[in-house]
C-alpha positions as CSV (number, residue, x, y, z in Angstrom):
1,M,185.2,142.5,114.6
2,W,183.8,139.0,115.5
3,R,181.3,137.3,113.5
4,I,179.6,133.9,112.8
5,S,181.3,132.6,109.7
6,S,178.9,129.5,109.1
7,T,175.3,128.8,109.7
8,V,174.6,127.5,113.2
9,N,171.3,126.4,114.5
10,I,171.0,127.1,118.3
11,E,168.5,125.3,120.7
12,H,169.2,127.2,123.9
13,R,167.6,125.0,126.9
14,F,168.8,126.9,130.0
15,K,166.5,127.0,133.1
16,I,167.4,128.1,136.5
17,D,165.3,127.0,139.5
18,G,165.4,129.9,142.1
19,G,163.4,132.9,143.4
20,R,162.6,134.2,139.9
21,P,161.4,132.1,136.9
22,L,163.8,131.9,134.1
23,F,162.2,129.4,131.9
24,A,162.3,130.6,128.3
25,W,163.9,128.1,125.6
26,L,165.0,129.6,122.4
27,D,165.6,128.2,118.9
28,F,167.3,130.5,116.5
29,R,169.7,130.4,113.5
30,L,172.9,132.4,113.3
31,M,174.3,133.1,109.8
32,P,177.1,135.0,108.3
33,S,176.1,138.3,106.5
34,E,177.7,140.8,104.3
35,D,176.1,143.6,106.5
36,P,178.5,145.0,109.1
37,R,175.8,145.0,111.6
38,V,174.0,142.3,113.5
39,I,170.7,141.9,111.8
40,L,167.7,140.3,113.8
41,T,164.6,138.9,112.0
42,F,161.8,136.8,113.2
43,V,160.7,133.7,111.2
44,W,158.3,132.3,113.8
45,V,157.4,128.7,113.4
46,E,154.5,129.1,115.7
47,H,152.1,132.0,115.9
48,G,151.4,133.9,119.1
49,K,154.9,134.4,120.3
50,E,155.4,137.8,118.7
51,H,154.9,139.5,122.1
52,W,158.5,138.4,123.1
53,E,160.1,140.3,120.3
54,T,160.7,143.4,122.5
55,A,162.6,141.2,125.3
56,I,164.5,139.5,122.4
57,H,165.7,142.6,121.0
58,E,166.8,144.0,124.5
59,G,168.6,140.6,125.1
60,L,170.6,141.0,121.8
61,N,171.4,144.7,122.7
62,R,172.7,143.8,126.0
63,F,174.8,141.2,124.5
64,L,176.2,143.5,122.0
65,D,176.9,146.2,124.5
66,N,178.8,143.7,126.8
67,R,180.9,142.6,123.7
68,R,181.7,146.2,122.8
69,E,182.7,147.1,126.4
70,A,185.0,144.0,126.4
71,G,186.5,145.0,123.0
72,K,185.1,142.2,121.1
73,E,182.5,143.9,119.0
74,V,180.1,141.8,116.9
75,G,179.0,142.2,113.3
76,Y,178.4,140.6,109.9
77,T,176.0,138.3,111.5
78,R,172.2,137.7,110.9
79,I,169.9,136.1,113.6
80,E,166.6,134.4,112.5
81,M,164.6,134.0,115.7
82,Q,162.4,130.9,115.2
83,R,160.8,130.0,118.5
84,V,160.3,130.9,122.2
85,I,159.2,128.0,124.3
86,S,157.6,129.4,127.2
87,H,155.3,128.6,130.2
88,P,152.3,130.7,131.1
89,I,153.5,131.3,134.8
90,D,157.4,130.6,134.7
91,T,158.2,132.8,131.7
92,D,158.4,136.6,131.7
93,E,160.2,139.4,129.8
94,Y,163.1,139.2,132.1
95,A,163.4,135.5,131.5
96,V,163.4,135.8,127.7
97,R,165.9,138.8,127.8
98,Y,168.3,137.1,130.0
99,N,168.2,133.7,128.2
100,M,168.6,135.7,124.8
101,T,171.8,137.3,126.2
102,R,173.1,133.9,127.6
103,A,172.2,132.0,124.5
104,L,174.2,134.6,122.3
105,E,177.3,134.5,124.6
106,E,177.3,130.7,124.6
107,A,176.8,130.6,120.7
108,F,179.6,133.0,120.1
109,R,182.0,131.5,122.6
110,N,181.5,128.3,120.7
111,H,181.2,129.4,117.0
112,E,182.8,132.9,116.5
113,S,185.7,133.9,114.3
114,N,187.5,137.2,113.8
115,T,186.7,138.9,110.5
116,E,190.4,139.3,110.0
117,S,190.7,135.4,109.9
118,V,187.6,135.0,107.6
119,A,188.6,137.3,104.9
């Protein structure tokens, strides 16, 4: 099983210009956890972003499903979602979901470790 072995602050600033708006910048913290699951919590630094929570959960679930299918299951990690920087026109649920999945892929590519090597 793969995990985050030390605290990492993520500022995901991915934007694609194209036919569909994908503007949704994300700030969150990844931390090791004793719980074998991936735990997602919300510690918003600004109010009024709670409406993005469903899309964030969906992006996380897509990431976890993709990893499971690839044989690289993730666990023992806590995610503290802090902020979604959005635009009233160029941000939608799809953008938040898509960018959450991409942010986690990038974060784990750069910071993951196998639980066998952490023990």
